[in-house]
N, C-alpha and C positions, 0 to 999 in steps of 0.2 A: 300507425301509418295513417289508419282509416280519417283518425282525426283532423289530420289536413282539410281534408274533401269532407265536408258535415252533409249530410244526407237532407236533401229536400223535396218533401211529395208536390210542393205546389208552394208558392213563395209568399201565397194565403198561410199557410200553416205554418210559418218559418217566423225564425223570431223576429223578422222587418212587420210582421203583422202588429207589433208593439205602435209600431213607428204611421198605424194606418190614422184614414181619419174617422170620419161618419160613415164613412163607406168605404169596402172594402177594398178599391180603388184608388181609394186616395192617401197618397201615403206622406205623414210627417216625417221633422225628422227626431230620431232622440239627439240624446246629448254626452252620446261618451266620448272621453279622453280620447282627442287626435294621435294617431301613433307619431309618436314622437322619435329621431335616429337619437341614438347617443354618439351615434359615431359624425364627424365633421364629414362633408357631402362632398365625394370625388369632383364632382361637377363645379365648387368655388362659390361664392356669391352671386350674383346675380348684378342684384342694386340693392342695396337697404333699403329702400321704398318700397318694393315689392314682397307682399308678405307672403308666407304659403297659402293663404284666401285667396289672392289676389292670382295666383297663379294657378289656383285648382279651376277657379270658372273662367278664367281664360283657358284651361285645358277640357274642361267642360263645355264649354261655347266651340273647342273645337270639334271636338268630338259628335256631336250635334249637327253640326257644319258637315263634318266627313260622310255622316252616315246618310244623312237627309239628300246629298247630289252625288249617292257614289251612285246611284240607279233612275232611270229615267222614268218611271211611274209609279205610284203606290202601289206596296207592298202589306198584306197581311194578311199573317200564318195562325190559322186557329189549330189550336190540336185537336184531333179525331175524336177525343174524348170529353169536351166539352159542346158537343153541337146541341146537344140537347141544354144548356143552359143559357140563361137572358141576362148576361150582364150590362149591367147600366155603366153606360162611359162617364167617363168626371166631365169636366166639364172643361179639361183639356187635351184629353183624347175627341172630347166629341168637335172641340171646334178646330180638330185637324183629323178628320174622317179623312179625306185625301192625302193625309202623310206619307209619305216614300217608309222604305226601308225600317225608320228606326221603331212602325206598328207590328213590324214582326213579331210575334209571342215567343214565350222561351218554350224551347223543350231539351229535356235530358235522354242522353244518349248511354245506351247499356256501359257503355265504360269508356269515360273522356281520354279522346286521345291526345290532350297534353297530359294525364295523369301516368300514362303509358308512358308516354315519350319520358318522364320525371322518374319513372318509376315508383308509381304510386299505388295502393290498391284500391276497387272502386268500393263506396261507401257497402252501405248493409244492403239498400236500398237507395234506387234511381231512379224509378220514378216518381214525376210529377204528382201523380193522381195517387199514390201510395202512401205508407203510413213513412210518416218524417222520423226525422236522427230523434233524441233523446231530448236533446235543445227542442226540434220541435215541437215533439208533445206537451213540453209546458207553455208552449205560448196558448197565446189565446186563441179562442175558435174565430171564424171568418164571422164578421158582419151578415156574409148572403146566406149566411143555413147551408142549405147540402150542394147549392149550386157554388163551382170556383171561377174567377175570372183570369183569364190566362193574363197574363203579366209582358208586357212587349220588352226590348233591350235598355230602350229608352228609358225606359221607367226606372229598370233594377240600376241603370247606371247613376242615375239622378238620385239613389236610395244609396248606393255604395261611397256616389263622392260627395256627402251631404249637402245636396244643393236642393234647397225646398223648391216649395211645388210654384210661386210667383217667380223668384227666378225662373226657372225652369218654364213658364209658361214666356214669359216677358222675352227668352230669347229664340224662344220657337215661332211665337209671331213675329219677331224683327227676322228670322231667316224667310218666313214665306213673304216679308213684303221682299228684304233683297231679291229672292226666287222670281219673284213676277214683275220687280223693277228691271233684271237683267235674266233674262227670260235668255236659255242658251249657254249665259256665261260658266266660266268652269270655276270650280271655288278655288284650286291655285292661282286663279290669273285675279284673284281679287284679296284685298289689302282687310282680314278680317274684323280688325279693330275699328278702322274709319267706315265701314259699313255699318256697322253697330251706333257708331255714335251717332252717324247721319238718321236712324231711326224712332230714335225720343227724344223725346224732350223731358222738363220735370217734371208733369203731368202725369207723365207717365210711373211715378214712385210714389211713393207712400207721403214724402218730403223732399223737400230742397237737399238738406242733407246725403241722404242715400243720393239723389242722382250726380251730386257733383263725386260723390264715393266714386259713382261705378265710373263718371266722367273721369276721373283723374286714373283710375287704373287703366282705363285703355291707352290712356295716350302715355301711360309708365312702361305698358306693354310695346306700346310704340317704338318708347325710347329703348329698349332693350332690348329688340328684333332690329330695331334698325341702325341705331348708334354703337350701343356700347354690346352688341354682339351678333353685327351683321352677320349672314350667308357669308358674303364677300366683304374680304378687310376693307377698310374707308383710306381716303387716301388724306392724309389732313387739311388740303388746299380744293377738298368738296365742298361746291357751295350749297348743293339742295343735304349736304349733311349742318354745316350751319344753319342754315333758313332756319329746316328743323327742331335743331337745338333749343333757337330763340322761340320758335312759335308753340313746343312743349313747355319750356320754362314758364312763358308769362301763362301759357293754359294755365299753369299747376298751381299760379299764384290766384287766379279770376279765370271763372269757369267762358268758357266761349262757343255764343253760340252757331249750333251744330246743322243749323237749316242746308237745304241743299244748293242751294244760292246766294247764302251766306259767303259772306268773302274770305274772315278768317279761315272759315273749314276748308272753302276752294284753295286756298297757301298753304295750308294743311294737307292737304288732298296731293296738293302739286307735289311738295316737298316728299312726302315718302313715295308719294306710286314711283318718281324718280328715284330713288334708291333701292325701292324693294324688285321696281325692273332691272334692276343690273346687270351680266353677267361675266363671268372673267373674260370674256373674249371681247369688254367691252360694251358691245352690243347693249341695246334692250331685248329683254327679253319676253315671253308672252306669258312665262308662269313670275311670280311675284313672292319673293324669298325675305318673309317677316320676321316666321317664326323655327327656320331652322336652321340659323346659327348656333355655331358649340357656344358655350354649356346652354342655352336656353331652349334647343328643344329638348335637350336629351332630359331638363329638369321638369319639361311638360309633358314629358313622356313617363317619366316615373311617377307620376300621379297619376296619370292614367291607370299604368298598369296595377297601382295601391290600390287599385278601386276591385281589384282580382280577388282582394279581401274581406273578408266577409265584415260590416261595417260593428256586429255586434260580436265576433269572436277574435279578436284580431286578430289572430293565429290558423284561422283557418280560410284556406280559399274555396269562392263558393262555390258549389254543384256544377252552376252552370257558365263555369271561366272558358267552355271553350267557344260557345256561341260569343261570350263579350269579348274573349279575344279577337275574335271575327271582327269585331266593331273596328276595338282597338285600334285595327293595323289596319284602318282605311285612315286613319289620322297622318301613315309615313308620308302623305306623298304634301300633305303641308307641314310635316315636322322634319323633312327631311330625312329619315327616318329607312333602314335598310335590314334584311335579315339579323345583318353580321352586329347592329346597332340595335338593334330589336332584345336580338338574345346575350350579350356584354351586358346593358339595364335591367332587362330580366332575372339576370343573374345577380347584380345588386341587391334588385327590390325583394328578392328570397331572400338575401343574408344578409339586409339591413332589417329585416321585418323579423328575423331571428334573434338578430341583437335586440331591439330596441323593442321588445317585448320579452324583453327579461329570460333568455335561452330556454327558454321552456317546453317548447318545439324541437324535438330533434328531426322530424318530419322537413320542416323548413330548413334544414340544415342540410338534409339530404338531396335536394329539391337542388338547393343551392347548387352544390357540387355537380349532381347532373350535367344540371345546363352546364356549368365552368366548359362541361366535359364539351358543348357546341363550340362555345368560344375558341378554347384550343384548338378547336379544327378552323376555326374564321380564321385564328391569327397567324395561320402561317398558310394562308394566302393573299394576304394582302399586306400590302409596306405604304398604305396611306397613312403620311402623317399626322392627319386630323383624327385618325381613327384612334392612333398608333397611343398618343398622348393621352386620350382619355382613357383604352384602356388601364394605359402605366397606372393612371392614378385609380380606376376604381383593385385595379391588381394590387396596388401599392396599400389602398385601403382595407382589401381583406388580409392580404397578407399582415399589416400591422397589427391586424385585432387578432388575426391565428397566432402569432410568433408571441406578443405578449404574454401569449396564455400557454403557447408550446416551449417557448425558453424557459419557463417554471411551473414545466408540468405537475408537479408535484402538487405544488400550492393550489393549481387549480382543479386539478380531477380528482376525484375521491369515489366511493362506491354510492353515490348517489346522482351524480351528472358521469360515471365513466364511459355510458356507452356513447355519448355524445362525443367523444376523442378521436373515434377513427375518422370520423366526418370533418372535423377539424382538423386532422391532420392533412386530412387527400384532399382539403381545402387549401391549406395553405403549401402543402406542396405542387396541387395541379397551379396556384396563381406563383407560385417558384417560378416552377419549367415554362410558364409562356413569357414570366421577366424576363429571364433566363435565354433560354434557347430561342423565340422569337422577335426580344426584342431588344436586347442587351448587344451593342457590334464586339466584348470581350468574345461571346460566347462565339461568334462566329469567323474574329479574327483565329481562335483555336479550333483543332479537329473535333469533333461532336467526340468521339468515342473516349476522349480524357476527361469528358467532363460530367460525371453523373448527379444532376440537382437533384434529386430526391432523396437519393444516398444522402451527400453532402449535408441537406438540412435537416434532413433524418439527425445525424451526426452531432450538426451543431445542436440540434435539437437537446439532447440526449445529453452532450456533456454540457450546456451550457443548465441545463435544469437540476442536473446531478451538483454539480459545483455550488448550485445556489441552496438545493439539500443540504449538500452534506455543511455549507455554512450555518444551516438551521441548529444541524446536531449540533453543530461545533458550539454555537451558544447557550442551546439545551446541556448539553452536559456538563458547561460551565458552570453554572446556574445550578443545574443537579445538584456539584460537587459542593458548591456554596451552600447551600441546603442542610447536607451534609456533614458540615467540617464539624459539630459537636458529637457528632455519634459514637462511640467506636467502631476504627476500622474504617474510616470511610473512603471509596474508590477514585483511584485517581482519575484523573479526568481523560484519557485517552484512552484508559482503560474503558470507560464505559461509554466516551466515542466509537471506540471501536466493537460494541455489540450494539450500537443504534444502530453504524455503515452497516455491521452483516445483518440487521432486519430489514431496512432501508434497500441491497442488496434481493436481499429474499423477496424483498413485493414489487420490484424493478422485473426481477424473469418471471415474477407472477401475474402482473397485473400488467403492467406496461410495454412489454415486450414483447406478448405477442400482439397485440395491435398495431409495433415500431416494425415488425419484421416482415411485415407484408410491405417496407420501402426499403429495410437495411438488412439483410438475411444476420446481421451479427449486433444486434443490436443489444443483445444482454452482455455480448459481450464488452463492447465501446462503453456500457454504462458499469459494469464492476472495474474495466482499464481505467476509468475518469474515479470513479471511486478509490480504486490503488494507489491512482496517482497524489489527490488529495490527503488520504492518510498519511502515504508515505515523507509529503510535505511537513506535516506536523512530526510525524515521527522524529523525519532527520531533525528537526530543530531540539526536539526535547531527547535523540541521544547526544546530540552534540554539546547539550549542558549538564551529562550526568559525572560524576567523578566517583561515584563509589555506590556498589550493590548494595540497594536500599527496598528492601519488598515493595513498593511501590513502583520502584523500574524493573523491578523483574516483573512485577505481574502488568505492568502498561506491555513489555514485551514479550510476554505467554497471551498475552488478547489479542499482541497485534500479529504473531506469529498464526492465529488460531485463525483470525481474520483475512489473513494473506492462502492460508488455504483452500479457504470458501472462496474468496474469490476468483480463485484461480482454475476453482473446480469449475465453478459455474461457467467463466471464461471458456474451457476446453472443452466443455457440455455442448455450449452453444455453438462453437466454431469448429465441431468435429466434420460436419460436411464441408468444409473451405478447401478450398485447392490449397492450400501451405499446410492446412492442419490446426488451423489457429497462431502458428506463429507470429505472425505480424499483430495478433492480441498480449499475445506474450510477450511482446520485445515493448511494449508499452508501458508493462508493468516491470521495472528494474526492484529485481529482490531487495523486503526488505531487510535482509538480514538479518531477524530478528535475533534467531540460534547464534549466531556468530556476534554480534551485539551484545548477548548475555552469555556471551561463551569468551568473549573479549573483556565482561565485567569480571568474570568469575576466575578469569586469569590475572588481572590489578586484583583481586581479594587474596590470592591467593597468592602473589608476589609479595601481597603487602605483612601478609600473617608469617611469610615464612621470613620476610627479613626484618621482621622484626622478632621472630626467636633467636635467628643469626644474633641481632644483637645482644638480647639476653644471655644466648651462651660466652659469646666475647663476655658478656661484662661478669657474667657469675665463674666463668674460668678464672677470669682474674683472681678474684676471691676466694676459689676454691683452693682448702689447703688437706685437703683429702686424709681429715681423721679418723683412725681408726673406731675412734670412739663416737664417732658422732650419730650414729644408729648403731641398734643390736642384728644388721644385716650384714654390717662391714661394708656399707659405698658408699659415694658419695652423697650427698643430699640434693646437688646441682643435679644429675639424673632424674631424681623423684621430680622435679620442677620439669627438667626438657619432657619426661613421659607427660607430664600431665598437662601441661601446655598441647603435647602431640592431640590426648584425647580430649580436650576441648575443642582444636581444631577440626579434630574430625568432626566431632556434634555439631560445631556450628557450620561447617560444608553442608554437613545432609539437612539441616535444619533449614540451611538454603532454599527459597520457593521456586528451583528453576528444575525446569524439568530433562536436564542431561548430568545427571550426579555418574552414569558411567560413563557418558563421555570426558568428565570433568574431572575426576579422578585419578587417573595415571598423571597428569598436570601434578595435581597437590601430592599423591606420593613422591612425586620424583624432586618434590620441593620438600618434603618433609624426608625423606630419604638422604638428601643432599647435607641439610641444619644437622641432622644424625650423623653424619659423616664428619663433616666439621667437626663436632664435639670429642666423636671417635681420635680424630688427626689429633685433637687440641689436647685430649688427654694420656695420649702417650708421646707427644712432644717433648721433647726433652728426658726423656725416662733413660738415653744412650741404650745401647747394645750388646754385645759380644767383642766385636771390636773394639769398642770405648772402652773395657775392661781388661784385655789382655793386653799384655806386656810384649813389648818388642821384644822380640828374639836378639841378644847379642852374639858380633862378630864370632865365627870358628876360631876356638882354638885350641894348642894341645899342652897336658896335664907335664906337671914339672914333677917329677918324682921326688919326694923324701927334702922338699921345698922349704928352707925354716921362716921363708917369705911370704908363706899361703894366705897367713892369716890378714897381713897390708892387704892383698888383694882383693883379698872378702871384702871388704870396708871398704875399699873404694867401689869394686862390684858393685856393693851395696848400696851404695849410694845413688850411682850412675841410674841404676835401677831403676830403681823407687823414683829418681828425679821424673823418669818419662814416664811412669806408671801414672803418677803425682800430677801429670802435664795433661794426662788426654780427660782425668776426670775431677780436674778443676772446679768445671762449673755446676759441680753438684756438692763439694766442699762448700760448709754451711749453709744449706738452703736444705730445710727440712722437709718438704714437699715431695722430694724423693729421697726418702730414707725407707727402707724396706719394709715398713710398717705401712709406712703413704703408698709406694706401688703395688702393696699387697691391694689397697684399698681403689687401687685403680680399674686394679685387674678383677677384681669382684665389683665394680661397677659395669663395666664391658660386658660380664659375663651375665650382670641383670640388665643388660640393655637387651641382649643377645635375646636373652631368656621372652620377655617382653614384648618384642618383636614380633612375637609367634603370637601370643596373646592377640595382641594390635590386627595384626592380618583376621582371624578369626572376629576380631570383634567388626571389623571393615565389610567382610558378607553379612554379618548377621544388621548392619546398616542397612547394605543394599539391596538385601532382601525387600527389608520395610521401605524401601525408596518407593513411592510411586510410578518414576521413571524408569525402572530396571526390567529389563527384558530377561529372556531364559537367556539367549547367548552372551550376554553379559556374564555372565558364572562360568562359562568357557572357556575364557584367558583368565588363566589367572596370574599370570604376570604382570595382570596392571593392576592388580591387588597386593603387589604382592614387595615388597621394600629388598633390592636389588643389589646396592651398593652395601650397608650397613653390617649386615651379617656378616656378608665375608672383610669387611675392615673391623668389628667385633673379632673376628677368627685369630683375623691376621695380627690384632693389636694385642689380644691374650699373648701371642706365641713371644711378639717384642718384648710383656711386660715379662713373662714368666725367663725367656733368658738374660733379660735385665738382671733381675732380682740375681739368677744363680750365680752369673758371672762377675756381679756386683758383689754380692757375699763372700765367694771363692777369689776371686784378685784384688779385689779392694778393702771391703769389710775386716777380712782374715788375712790380705798380705804377709803382713808379718809372724803368723804362725806356716804362712806356705810359702812366697816366694822372697821373704826373706831372713828364713832360718831352718827351713826342713833342706836337710841332709847340707847344710852348712857345716867347712872341716871336717869332723869324723862323721858318719853316715851314723853310730852306731850312741853315738852321743847329741843326738840331735832328730829322734825320731818325729815320730806323727802324732803321736799322743796330744800334744795340744793342737793341733790344726781340728781335729775330731774333737776335740774338746767344745773350743768356739765354734765349731760346727753345727755341732748337735745342740746349741743353744741358741742357734740361727733358727735350724731345721723348729725348733719349738714354738717358736714368735711367728715363723711363717705360717705352719701349720695351725696355730691356735689365730689365726685372721685371715687368710685366704679363705675363697670359697672351695667347698667339699666337692663341689664338681670339677674341680682345678687343681686341687690339692695334689693329686697323684703325680698332675702333667709337672707343676712348679717344682714340683722334689726330685724328678727325676730328669729336671734342666737342669739342677744343682747336684745332682751326684752322675751329671753327664761334663760338666764345668768343671766339679770336684775330680774326675777320672784327666782331665784334659790340661789340667792347672799340675796332678801330680805326674803324668808325662813332659810336660813343659821342664818339669823340676830336672827329671831324670835327663832331658837329651837336649835342654839349653836353657841350664841355671847358669850357664857362666862360669868363668873360671876359678868360679868359691868355693866350686865344685869338684869331686873327683868320687869315682869306684871302682874297686876292687870284684875280682871275681866273688873273693868271700865276703862280699857286703850282698850278694844278689838275695840270699836268705833274708837277712834285713830286709830289703824293699817290696821281697817278695810276701811277709808277713805280714809289714805295714797294708801291701796291700787290700791283703784279707781283711785288715783292720775297717779297711774302708769302705768294705763293702759290710762288711758286718755292720758297721751302723745303719746304711739305709735298708738291708735283710732287716733288720731291726727284732729279730726270731721269730720272722713269719707277719710282725705288725707292720712292718713297709712295705718297699715296695714288692711288686711282685717278681720272680725267683727269673723271668721270661725280659723282664722290665732290665732289669739287674744285669744279667748275660748278656744286656745287647746294648748300654752303654759300656761294661767293664771289657769288652771285646780283642779293642785297642790296644789295650793294657796289656790283658792277658797274654796276647799273641809279640809282643814286642818282649815283658820281662826277662822269658828263656835267654836274649841275645847275652845278659848281665850275665849269665853263668858261663858263657861260652868264649872255649880261649882265643887269646887275640889272634896267632897265626888263623885258627882256621875263621877270624873275624875278615882279617884280613883277605884272606883268597876268595872267598867269599863276596869280598866289594868287590874283587880284581875281576874274578863274573860276572856278578852281575849290571856291572858298569859298563865291561866289553860285548854285552849280550845288550847295553840299552843303546851306546854310542857305534856300536862295530867296530870294523879295521883302523878305523881314524882315532880310535884311544887306546892301537896296539904301543905305539912313540912315548905317549904320556896320557894315564887317565886323566880325563879334565875334570873339573870339580862339580858332584851335578850340585841343580840348586833342589833351595830348601822348599818344597810343595806345602808345609804342614799337617799329611797326610801322612800319619808313620803307620810304616810300616814292616816286617823282617825282612821282604824280599826288596826292598824299596834301598836302591843305593842311599841316598843321604840319610836315612837314619840309622843304617850300617856305622855311616862316616860320624855321626855320634854320638854313637855310641863308642866307637873307638874314641873321638877327642876326646870323651872324661872316663877312657881306660888308664888307670895310675899304675903301668908298666911301660917298660921301656921300650921294646917293641913296637906297643903302639904308637908311644912319641916318636921315635925313629921314625917308622913309615911319614905317620904325618909331614914332617920335618922335610923328609926326602923328597917325599911325591907331591907335597904342595905349601911346604914353607911356613906350613902355621907355625904363625906366634906363641910364644908360651903366655903370653899377658895379653891384655887390652892396654 
């Protein structure tokens, strides 16, 4: 900060000593490059013919004139510590020994008032007689030895404005002559260029060319001040302006004589004075207005204010700025400047100097910002349209420059210049607030409480800069992807971008948000919300183009999910103190739903795999022949393939680079489960069941005792029942895939699947444990990792197939030795031996083919079917069968043989299983030994008990339930129907009128 106001112990020890002549008081001008603003002037173009040097010379002339006439008597102030010196006055000062206040010598105060006002620290040494700054220490020593000359304000200003001594001397001589010729006349009553033109001839200059240049400059100044930029606007019909324009144009082409009594000079004076003395009320004014029109006066004043900067150090304001500024302000009366215009111009000068010197001295920026605070106060107190116009122009220039940097502050600021960001933001916000609050009509039309200018501007800067930075990161990520194209496993662009955006958000939070938070309490939240939207737009396009789950897609979505969590965390932390808890910011961040996108793609992946498996099942089951010799274990090759594909699908699923294996596993399990259930359903489809093979029971008849036509009815009945049974199983005749061995292979296949399901479920647990995304709670829910449909389907399928095999063997394959021949005609001549022989052969085939874990079950089902077939022959065998009481022993012996076959001397079914399935036959067989009268009596009693008093008049015919039982009326009735005696026949004839034949 101290570098802005350099120490100066005395001007003799400052760098300005380098410009001295042969004595310390003679200053010559070095040739530093003049300050050239990189910004267009907010004052506009005055005239293309007036150069900066022209304006600078005019400004200096006004300064000298204003200072000389601001007091009535000559003043010379000598510092107290220079009384012992014997200065040698320079020719210019000695010739002006009676000069007024311009001869006041420079002194330095302990602390500059201006430095305090601008918030600047004092230099380390501020006394003129003390040691200088580092810059002063390196300067040449004073030629006068230890005596130091007191330097005047006028001399300081001459050096600062780069005016050579000959020009300065000429100006001073002219002003002396003017003062002598117009004693008592105030400066503001003169048109200074006119007066100067009359004071010199070409002989006063080194050559004619110099004189003509000087004359043309003064004429151009008159043109600019009275014609181009007058204090009061000119009417087109004004004759004085037309005359003056003609005179000046002629004079610019050919120099005019400027003697006091010269006609051309008189014409010039009359025309110029007439225009300068105009007032707003149309009357002539005592004051002359020739340099106070906008923007000429501001441009001239700008050049005077720029003299506050050290001519040898363009970024530093001179230590003597307070005294110099005091004299600069004396020009206000000529230039029409007031405190408000001064504040405005000085703000611009400080700001423009910061820009034009390479933005190296941040103290200039701080000072400009401080001065702009005064401008903000002024802007609220005046509605002068001229002031508002120039205010708007200057502030627009400042704001335009600031916003060019702030709208892309990530490109503008880095570790080397981050210190200047706060001042630039403050400057831009201050300019914007004045423009909006004090100039904008729109702001006035709305309630002020509705508009927070500072917050809105910062919001705009954040969003704009981050959008720009995001676009740059996007391009960088794309370039990085192209550069790594030939490397193994290159990262997708959006995965790279997600990482870059995360780093950008962290930098924003750590570096820029703390600065911007002064104006916007949720700067970091706005920043991450902007980045979230930018990345979200790219992600949305990416997701819309995804058709399948690829490693790149998953990588991008996982990166997006991580980025979103990081951005939301920053937003929440930044908004913790907000009224709504950050809800407004979060609403700007619609969820990426990256996990949902991954989940959806995983679901598509699962559906594709499951559909492929189902198609495979359909295709292979059509070709499956259920060959028992296809493999050693006796199950279908198609099942092996199904289980293999399921294993591969599970491996592929857990190999997916997704963060949600536990969450998506149930979907896969359901798909595989249904697929397997579909296979099981197809495997048992068309194999029949008990009802497929059990023949339809014939209608009840009564026996004809000792009939000679019994054999005829046998033959006829046999053909009828056989036809019915054959029609029920006709779909399986001729289809080798539904033979008993093939059905056994189907049973083995379902058993194999059932066993493998347990293995697969254990394997899934292992795969889940190895998954990086698995949590402890994922193992608590066992249902999500088990097959729910297939195990039960396997059990049901095995039951159905075992039953189908049993009833197929008994009622279809062995029908010729059971239903068609057992106990036909005389029971004693058609006993059960043939059936048992055939049954034993089938049992051997089944035992050799079926899996040992279901062998007992299927043989038990065959025994159950055999017992049911045996009872069906006895109780529903049709009119071709009849039994006497004496036949009961034959029947009991045959039944014992049937049981012995399954007992197999202890190597067959367990005794309890045999007893379970033979119990119904065992309970019914005693009825065949019971006498007919007892059977009739028991039937009557049970029927009456069942039907009550309604059965007294006539016994109802009990329905066939198929549940044979010695206490069940229908069972008793059937025993009577097949009893070969007269009592039974008469009872049935009388009671139910049953026929003897079908």
